[in-house]
N, C-alpha and C positions, 0 to 999 in steps of 0.2 A: 418566453425567455429564450434567448439564443444559446445554443449549445456552445460551451467554452471551446470545444474542439473545432468549431466552424470558423476558426480565425486563421486559416492557412497554416495550421500547425501540422507537422508530421507526428506520427505516433510511434512510441515504443511500448510494448506490452510485456509484462511479466505475469504469469499465471501460476497460482498455486504455490507461492513461496510459503514454506512451512517451518514452524518452530514451536517449542513448548513455552507456554506462558502461564502466568498465574493471575490472570485478569478475571474478575467476576465479583458479583455482589455477595455471594455466599462464602462463608469461611472455608468450606471444603474445597471450593474452586481455587482459593488463594493458597491453600495448604498443599494440595496434591497437583494442581496445574492440569493443563490439557493442551492438545495440539490446536493451534490456530493456523488458518490458511489465509493468505492475502493475495489479491490480484491488484496490479497497479498498471494503469495506462498513463503514460507521460505524453503530454502535448509539447513537442519540442520545436525549436526553430529549425528551419530546413536542414535536412541531413544531406543535402546535395554536396556540400563541400567535403563532408566526411566520406561520402561515397566516391567522390572524385579523387581525393587524396589518399583514401584508404587509411586514414589516421584517426585514432581514437580521440585525440585532442579536439576534434571538431564535432563531437557528439557527446552523448551521455554514456558513461560507463555503467551499463546495466548490472554488472557484477557488484559495483559499489552501491547501487540502488538496492539490490537484493540484500546485501549485508546490512544496510540501513534498516530495512524492513525487519530483518531478524533481530537487530539490536533493540528495536522498539518492542517487538513481541517478547523477547527475553528480558527486557528492562523492567523498571519498577512497575509493580502491579497497579492496575487501574480498575475501578469498578465496572466501567462501561466500555463496550467495544466501540462505541461512538468516540470516546476519548482516544482510544488506540488509533482509530482511523484518522482523526484530526492530527495527531502527533506524526503519523507516517506522512500524511499529505504535506504538512508544514516542512518536514525535513526534505521531502522530495523537491519542493519548490526552491530549496537552497542550492540545488545543482545547477551549474551553468547550462544554458540552453533550454531548461525546463520552464515553460510558461504556464502550463495548466497540468492538473493531475486528477485522475479519478482513482479512488482507493475503495476496494471492497474487502472488508474483514469478515471472514467466515469463522463461525464458532460451532462446528458440527457436533461437539459433545456438550452443548449447553444443557443445563439441568431443567428440561421441560417435562411436564407430567404426561405427555402424549408422544406417540411415535412421530418422528420427523427426520428429514434428511439433512437439513442445514438451517442455520440462522445466520443472516448476514446483514451488515450495514454498509451502504455505499454512499460516498460523498464525492463531490467535485469541488476543487478549489483552483484559483488562478492568482497570478501576481500581475 
């Protein structure tokens, strides 16, 4: 399978966007919440025009993308971080210039019975 980002797309990456969410299968996760971290890589149409004109209107406003990620994390509770990742990806694809997106949702406080550093789900979507 060809990497979706091998389509002559430029990339914009946001790493470690954080917010408190109430996602999880267990009642205590949905009651007390926890911090989620999200990494997003946007595959965008050429940023050359934006660079040449120095105009935000010719690229993706990554501040708006970050706010979208936070809105999903802080939004309605979902059982699975897979669902959170898909929701974020679908919303990112609504931005002008975005043609593909890779989303990784980290759940470092997941209720696991063994020591661990992180649990994460990564998905890639395109339009």
